[in-house]
N, CA, C and O atoms as CSV, one atom per row, in Angstrom:
chain,resi,resn,atom,element,x,y,z
A,1,UNK,N,N,33.280,123.946,92.806
A,1,UNK,CA,C,34.575,123.935,91.902
A,1,UNK,C,C,34.184,124.549,90.586
A,1,UNK,O,O,33.217,124.167,89.927
A,2,UNK,N,N,34.960,125.484,90.259
A,2,UNK,CA,C,34.836,126.100,88.960
A,2,UNK,C,C,35.095,125.328,87.756
A,2,UNK,O,O,35.729,124.277,87.853
A,3,UNK,N,N,34.665,125.745,86.616
A,3,UNK,CA,C,34.878,125.133,85.347
A,3,UNK,C,C,36.310,125.132,85.019
A,3,UNK,O,O,36.792,124.140,84.472
A,4,UNK,N,N,37.042,126.165,85.307
A,4,UNK,CA,C,38.525,126.192,85.103
A,4,UNK,C,C,39.299,125.327,85.827
A,4,UNK,O,O,40.317,124.885,85.293
A,5,UNK,N,N,38.960,124.943,87.142
A,5,UNK,CA,C,39.620,123.962,87.827
A,5,UNK,C,C,39.306,122.535,87.333
A,5,UNK,O,O,40.157,121.646,87.377
A,6,UNK,N,N,38.021,122.337,86.849
A,6,UNK,CA,C,37.754,121.051,86.418
A,6,UNK,C,C,38.374,120.736,85.122
A,6,UNK,O,O,38.721,119.578,84.891
A,7,UNK,N,N,38.553,121.737,84.200
A,7,UNK,CA,C,39.284,121.585,83.062
A,7,UNK,C,C,40.822,121.292,83.291
A,7,UNK,O,O,41.461,120.416,82.710
A,8,UNK,N,N,41.278,122.126,84.183
A,8,UNK,CA,C,42.735,121.978,84.458
A,8,UNK,C,C,42.946,120.417,85.134
A,8,UNK,O,O,43.796,119.667,84.655
A,9,UNK,N,N,42.194,120.049,86.153
A,9,UNK,CA,C,42.270,118.807,86.715
A,9,UNK,C,C,41.977,117.656,85.826
A,9,UNK,O,O,42.585,116.594,85.958
A,10,UNK,N,N,41.079,117.834,84.942
A,10,UNK,CA,C,40.816,116.793,83.948
A,10,UNK,C,C,42.026,116.574,83.082
A,10,UNK,O,O,42.501,115.453,82.902
A,11,UNK,N,N,42.551,117.762,82.508
A,11,UNK,CA,C,43.650,117.719,81.679
A,11,UNK,C,C,44.866,117.072,82.269
A,11,UNK,O,O,45.466,116.183,81.664
A,12,UNK,N,N,45.243,117.526,83.476
A,12,UNK,CA,C,46.238,116.876,84.285
A,12,UNK,C,C,46.062,115.270,84.376
A,12,UNK,O,O,46.984,114.488,84.148
A,13,UNK,N,N,44.876,114.924,84.704
A,13,UNK,CA,C,44.488,113.538,84.944
A,13,UNK,C,C,44.814,112.796,83.516
A,13,UNK,O,O,45.523,111.790,83.486
A,14,UNK,N,N,44.286,113.328,82.432
A,14,UNK,CA,C,44.476,112.512,81.247
A,14,UNK,C,C,45.978,112.523,80.847
A,14,UNK,O,O,46.521,111.516,80.392
A,15,UNK,N,N,46.607,113.665,81.029
A,15,UNK,CA,C,47.995,113.625,80.640
A,15,UNK,C,C,48.767,112.632,81.448
A,15,UNK,O,O,49.621,111.906,80.940
A,16,UNK,N,N,48.438,112.611,82.764
A,16,UNK,CA,C,49.117,111.720,83.633
A,16,UNK,C,C,48.847,110.179,83.247
A,16,UNK,O,O,49.754,109.347,83.274
A,17,UNK,N,N,47.666,109.905,82.924
A,17,UNK,CA,C,47.181,108.529,82.627
A,17,UNK,C,C,48.000,108.220,81.214
A,17,UNK,O,O,48.573,107.141,81.065
A,18,UNK,N,N,48.011,109.166,80.268
A,18,UNK,CA,C,48.791,108.894,79.071
A,18,UNK,C,C,50.230,108.639,79.355
A,18,UNK,O,O,50.844,107.741,78.778
A,19,UNK,N,N,50.838,109.521,80.350
A,19,UNK,CA,C,52.220,109.282,80.643
A,19,UNK,C,C,52.500,108.015,81.270
A,19,UNK,O,O,53.605,107.485,81.150
A,20,UNK,N,N,51.569,107.506,81.927
A,20,UNK,CA,C,51.705,106.159,82.701
A,20,UNK,C,C,51.660,105.045,81.522
A,20,UNK,O,O,52.467,104.115,81.531
A,21,UNK,N,N,50.770,105.169,80.599
A,21,UNK,CA,C,50.697,104.287,79.488
A,21,UNK,C,C,51.979,104.288,78.600
A,21,UNK,O,O,52.514,103.253,78.201
A,22,UNK,N,N,52.386,105.451,78.350
A,22,UNK,CA,C,53.631,105.494,77.467
A,22,UNK,C,C,54.896,104.950,78.227
A,22,UNK,O,O,55.736,104.250,77.661
A,23,UNK,N,N,54.974,105.320,79.550
A,23,UNK,CA,C,56.044,104.708,80.295
A,23,UNK,C,C,56.106,103.214,80.336
A,23,UNK,O,O,57.156,102.608,80.125
A,24,UNK,N,N,54.915,102.599,80.622
A,24,UNK,CA,C,54.804,101.085,80.548
A,24,UNK,C,C,55.081,100.580,79.239
A,24,UNK,O,O,55.768,99.567,79.114
A,25,UNK,N,N,54.584,101.226,78.189
A,25,UNK,CA,C,54.947,100.678,76.867
A,25,UNK,C,C,56.343,100.896,76.457
A,25,UNK,O,O,56.903,100.106,75.696
A,26,UNK,N,N,57.008,102.090,77.003
A,26,UNK,CA,C,58.424,102.104,76.745
A,26,UNK,C,C,59.329,101.071,77.421
A,26,UNK,O,O,60.313,100.579,76.869
A,27,UNK,N,N,58.922,100.784,78.650
A,27,UNK,CA,C,59.592,99.726,79.309
A,27,UNK,C,C,59.541,98.337,78.732
A,27,UNK,O,O,60.496,97.561,78.715
A,28,UNK,N,N,58.220,98.073,78.214
A,28,UNK,CA,C,58.062,96.721,77.620
A,28,UNK,C,C,58.673,96.664,76.202
A,28,UNK,O,O,59.080,95.598,75.739
A,29,UNK,N,N,58.731,97.869,75.499
A,29,UNK,CA,C,59.462,97.891,74.179
A,29,UNK,C,C,60.985,97.713,74.407
A,29,UNK,O,O,61.658,96.992,73.670
A,30,UNK,N,N,61.508,98.406,75.464
A,30,UNK,CA,C,62.902,98.146,75.790
A,30,UNK,C,C,63.230,96.775,76.098
A,30,UNK,O,O,64.353,96.334,75.855
A,31,UNK,N,N,62.228,96.000,76.672
A,31,UNK,CA,C,62.611,94.600,77.099
A,31,UNK,C,C,62.584,93.776,75.753
A,31,UNK,O,O,63.187,92.704,75.710
A,32,UNK,N,N,61.973,94.198,74.773
A,32,UNK,CA,C,61.968,93.395,73.435
A,32,UNK,C,C,60.436,92.996,73.163
A,32,UNK,O,O,60.188,92.077,72.382
A,33,UNK,N,N,59.487,93.646,73.768
A,33,UNK,CA,C,58.152,93.256,73.308
A,33,UNK,C,C,57.862,94.059,72.094
A,33,UNK,O,O,58.303,95.203,71.978
A,34,UNK,N,N,57.119,93.480,71.172
A,34,UNK,CA,C,56.616,94.229,69.870
A,34,UNK,C,C,55.908,95.513,70.481
A,34,UNK,O,O,55.258,95.506,71.527
A,35,UNK,N,N,56.140,96.646,69.646
A,35,UNK,CA,C,55.751,98.015,70.062
A,35,UNK,C,C,54.281,98.110,70.117
A,35,UNK,O,O,53.752,98.765,71.015
A,36,UNK,N,N,53.547,97.471,69.171
A,36,UNK,CA,C,52.128,97.479,69.204
A,36,UNK,C,C,51.478,96.811,70.449
A,36,UNK,O,O,50.533,97.261,71.098
A,37,UNK,N,N,52.158,95.656,70.661
A,37,UNK,CA,C,51.574,94.874,71.857
A,37,UNK,C,C,52.038,95.650,73.268
A,37,UNK,O,O,51.276,95.664,74.235
A,38,UNK,N,N,53.277,96.256,73.301
A,38,UNK,CA,C,53.576,97.019,74.313
A,38,UNK,C,C,52.710,98.240,74.572
A,38,UNK,O,O,52.416,98.603,75.711
A,39,UNK,N,N,52.307,98.871,73.439
A,39,UNK,CA,C,51.275,100.048,73.565
A,39,UNK,C,C,49.990,99.584,74.205
A,39,UNK,O,O,49.477,100.180,75.152
A,40,UNK,N,N,49.476,98.467,73.635
A,40,UNK,CA,C,48.211,97.878,74.169
A,40,UNK,C,C,48.208,97.592,75.596
A,40,UNK,O,O,47.278,97.853,76.358
A,41,UNK,N,N,49.394,96.997,75.931
A,41,UNK,CA,C,49.535,96.608,77.404
A,41,UNK,C,C,49.771,97.839,78.296
A,41,UNK,O,O,49.397,97.877,79.468
A,42,UNK,N,N,50.385,98.796,77.701
A,42,UNK,CA,C,50.525,100.086,78.382
A,42,UNK,C,C,49.157,100.655,78.800
A,42,UNK,O,O,48.861,101.036,79.932
A,43,UNK,N,N,48.378,100.654,77.719
A,43,UNK,CA,C,46.990,101.356,77.875
A,43,UNK,C,C,46.141,100.514,78.984
A,43,UNK,O,O,45.420,101.077,79.807
A,44,UNK,N,N,46.305,99.149,78.915
A,44,UNK,CA,C,45.474,98.368,79.766
A,44,UNK,C,C,45.975,98.424,81.237
A,44,UNK,O,O,45.218,98.422,82.208
A,45,UNK,N,N,47.293,98.471,81.297
A,45,UNK,CA,C,47.968,98.558,82.699
A,45,UNK,C,C,47.817,99.841,83.277
A,45,UNK,O,O,47.874,99.919,84.504
A,46,UNK,N,N,47.609,101.005,82.505
A,46,UNK,CA,C,47.554,102.378,82.956
A,46,UNK,C,C,46.250,102.668,83.853
A,46,UNK,O,O,46.217,103.537,84.724
A,47,UNK,N,N,45.190,101.827,83.521
A,47,UNK,CA,C,43.884,101.973,84.283
A,47,UNK,C,C,44.163,101.676,85.818
A,47,UNK,O,O,44.007,102.560,86.661
A,48,UNK,N,N,44.543,100.517,86.113
A,48,UNK,CA,C,44.690,100.223,87.654
A,48,UNK,C,C,45.938,101.003,88.320
A,48,UNK,O,O,45.929,101.396,89.487
A,49,UNK,N,N,46.923,101.161,87.493
A,49,UNK,CA,C,47.998,101.976,88.081
A,49,UNK,C,C,47.666,103.364,88.260
A,49,UNK,O,O,48.022,103.945,89.285
A,50,UNK,N,N,46.954,104.004,87.271
A,50,UNK,CA,C,46.489,105.375,87.326
A,50,UNK,C,C,45.450,105.497,88.477
A,50,UNK,O,O,45.466,106.557,89.103
A,51,UNK,N,N,44.632,104.633,88.801
A,51,UNK,CA,C,43.591,104.563,89.840
A,51,UNK,C,C,44.371,104.579,91.278
A,51,UNK,O,O,43.990,105.262,92.229
A,52,UNK,N,N,45.467,103.767,91.298
A,52,UNK,CA,C,46.185,103.801,92.544
A,52,UNK,C,C,47.104,104.882,92.796
A,52,UNK,O,O,47.223,105.319,93.941
A,53,UNK,N,N,47.827,105.398,91.746
A,53,UNK,CA,C,48.744,106.551,91.945
A,53,UNK,C,C,48.165,107.875,91.768
A,53,UNK,O,O,48.717,108.846,92.285
A,54,UNK,N,N,47.096,107.997,91.078
A,54,UNK,CA,C,46.457,109.325,90.847
A,54,UNK,C,C,45.114,109.425,91.704
A,54,UNK,O,O,44.138,109.987,91.206
A,55,UNK,N,N,45.059,108.888,92.979
A,55,UNK,CA,C,43.794,108.716,93.773
A,55,UNK,C,C,43.198,110.140,93.967
A,55,UNK,O,O,41.994,110.315,93.778
A,56,UNK,N,N,43.995,111.133,94.332
A,56,UNK,CA,C,43.709,112.435,94.890
A,56,UNK,C,C,43.218,113.207,93.732
A,56,UNK,O,O,42.171,113.850,93.818
A,57,UNK,N,N,43.945,113.174,92.620
A,57,UNK,CA,C,43.497,113.944,91.349
A,57,UNK,C,C,42.292,113.263,90.779
A,57,UNK,O,O,41.466,114.019,90.267
A,58,UNK,N,N,42.037,112.007,90.770
A,58,UNK,CA,C,40.817,111.304,90.311
A,58,UNK,C,C,39.672,111.647,91.207
A,58,UNK,O,O,38.553,111.735,90.701
A,59,UNK,N,N,39.843,111.856,92.533
A,59,UNK,CA,C,38.807,112.423,93.387
A,59,UNK,C,C,38.493,113.723,93.021
A,59,UNK,O,O,37.299,114.003,92.913
A,60,UNK,N,N,39.398,114.638,92.792
A,60,UNK,CA,C,39.034,116.013,92.404
A,60,UNK,C,C,38.303,116.069,91.068
A,60,UNK,O,O,37.379,116.872,90.935
A,61,UNK,N,N,38.656,115.280,90.091
A,61,UNK,CA,C,37.970,115.251,88.819
A,61,UNK,C,C,36.512,114.859,89.133
A,61,UNK,O,O,35.579,115.583,88.787
A,62,UNK,N,N,36.346,113.770,89.756
A,62,UNK,CA,C,35.078,113.187,90.120
A,62,UNK,C,C,34.084,114.205,90.806
A,62,UNK,O,O,32.909,114.352,90.468
A,63,UNK,N,N,34.718,114.876,91.804
A,63,UNK,CA,C,33.932,115.980,92.534
A,63,UNK,C,C,33.601,117.084,91.602
A,63,UNK,O,O,32.522,117.675,91.657
A,64,UNK,N,N,34.560,117.367,90.721
A,64,UNK,CA,C,34.137,118.579,89.800
A,64,UNK,C,C,33.138,118.126,88.828
A,64,UNK,O,O,32.260,118.927,88.505
A,65,UNK,N,N,33.153,116.949,88.315
A,65,UNK,CA,C,32.183,116.482,87.415
A,65,UNK,C,C,30.759,116.282,88.055
A,65,UNK,O,O,29.759,116.519,87.377
A,66,UNK,N,N,30.673,115.902,89.189
A,66,UNK,CA,C,29.608,115.765,90.030
A,66,UNK,C,C,28.994,117.199,90.241
A,66,UNK,O,O,27.800,117.384,90.006
A,67,UNK,N,N,29.740,118.123,90.645
A,67,UNK,CA,C,29.254,119.423,90.914
A,67,UNK,C,C,28.637,120.088,89.505
A,67,UNK,O,O,27.603,120.755,89.490
A,68,UNK,N,N,29.341,119.832,88.483
A,68,UNK,CA,C,28.926,120.349,87.299
A,68,UNK,C,C,27.619,119.683,86.893
A,68,UNK,O,O,26.752,120.415,86.415
A,69,UNK,N,N,27.387,118.452,87.018
A,69,UNK,CA,C,26.254,117.713,86.672
A,69,UNK,C,C,25.109,118.045,87.599
A,69,UNK,O,O,23.955,117.961,87.180
A,70,UNK,N,N,25.359,118.400,88.777
A,70,UNK,CA,C,24.309,118.886,89.708
A,70,UNK,C,C,23.836,120.304,89.383
A,70,UNK,O,O,22.643,120.579,89.508
A,71,UNK,N,N,24.753,121.243,88.957
A,71,UNK,CA,C,24.471,122.593,88.473
A,71,UNK,C,C,23.638,122.484,87.210
A,71,UNK,O,O,22.674,123.234,87.058
A,72,UNK,N,N,23.971,121.580,86.298
A,72,UNK,CA,C,23.225,121.344,85.092
A,72,UNK,C,C,21.791,120.824,85.377
A,72,UNK,O,O,20.851,121.254,84.708
A,73,UNK,N,N,21.626,119.998,86.257
A,73,UNK,CA,C,20.386,119.461,86.586
A,73,UNK,C,C,19.497,120.572,87.148
A,73,UNK,O,O,18.322,120.631,86.787
A,74,UNK,N,N,19.986,121.426,87.989
A,74,UNK,CA,C,19.287,122.568,88.558
A,74,UNK,C,C,18.991,123.622,87.543
A,74,UNK,O,O,17.974,124.301,87.678
A,75,UNK,N,N,19.746,123.800,86.603
A,75,UNK,CA,C,19.403,124.750,85.536
A,75,UNK,C,C,18.366,124.126,84.599
A,75,UNK,O,O,17.487,124.848,84.128
A,76,UNK,N,N,18.423,122.834,84.307
A,76,UNK,CA,C,17.419,122.154,83.598
A,76,UNK,C,C,16.069,122.191,84.165
A,76,UNK,O,O,15.082,122.440,83.472
A,77,UNK,N,N,16.018,121.940,85.448
A,77,UNK,CA,C,14.830,121.951,86.245
A,77,UNK,C,C,14.283,123.417,86.302
A,77,UNK,O,O,13.059,123.551,86.282
A,78,UNK,N,N,14.954,124.357,86.359
A,78,UNK,CA,C,14.539,125.664,86.422
A,78,UNK,C,C,14.040,126.079,84.973
A,78,UNK,O,O,13.035,126.785,84.891
A,79,UNK,N,N,14.602,125.730,84.004
A,79,UNK,CA,C,14.109,126.028,82.670
A,79,UNK,C,C,12.833,125.310,82.400
A,79,UNK,O,O,11.936,125.872,81.770
A,80,UNK,N,N,12.702,124.020,82.874
A,80,UNK,CA,C,11.435,123.330,82.643
A,80,UNK,C,C,10.300,123.955,83.489
A,80,UNK,O,O,9.143,123.982,83.070
A,81,UNK,N,N,10.663,124.452,84.685
A,81,UNK,CA,C,9.543,125.238,85.467
A,81,UNK,C,C,9.171,126.500,84.734
A,81,UNK,O,O,8.001,126.882,84.746
A,82,UNK,N,N,10.076,127.141,84.120
A,82,UNK,CA,C,9.758,128.430,83.376
A,82,UNK,C,C,8.947,128.089,82.271
A,82,UNK,O,O,8.006,128.837,82.007
A,83,UNK,N,N,9.177,126.956,81.493
A,83,UNK,CA,C,8.443,126.528,80.310
A,83,UNK,C,C,6.976,126.164,80.704
A,83,UNK,O,O,6.029,126.387,79.951
A,84,UNK,N,N,6.859,125.614,81.884
A,84,UNK,CA,C,5.434,125.202,82.403
A,84,UNK,C,C,4.777,126.410,82.850
A,84,UNK,O,O,3.571,126.364,83.090
A,85,UNK,N,N,5.463,127.545,82.998
A,85,UNK,CA,C,4.727,128.737,83.492
A,85,UNK,C,C,4.841,128.972,84.996
A,85,UNK,O,O,4.226,129.863,85.581
A,86,UNK,N,N,5.666,128.112,85.572
A,86,UNK,CA,C,5.827,128.180,87.145
A,86,UNK,C,C,7.086,129.067,87.377
A,86,UNK,O,O,7.857,129.174,86.424
A,87,UNK,N,N,7.337,129.620,88.369
A,87,UNK,CA,C,8.399,130.475,88.729
A,87,UNK,C,C,9.044,130.154,90.108
A,87,UNK,O,O,9.980,130.836,90.526
């Protein structure tokens, strides 16, 4: 997965999670819950709701991060080998 796809997927995921938190907070505020409590509850509730509703996007982000970390580990090992004089 390329970096541009990872950045796009991560941005979409974060915006979707933020949207869920704001939606929950808005519903709670509309019902009459104090806005700060509604916002805190929205943030807490957005975690499980986001994991359930954004499962595919979460999997793409996780795969992209794993691929990036694997690439970085290979590059780091290559650099260390070069510094030791191995090739």
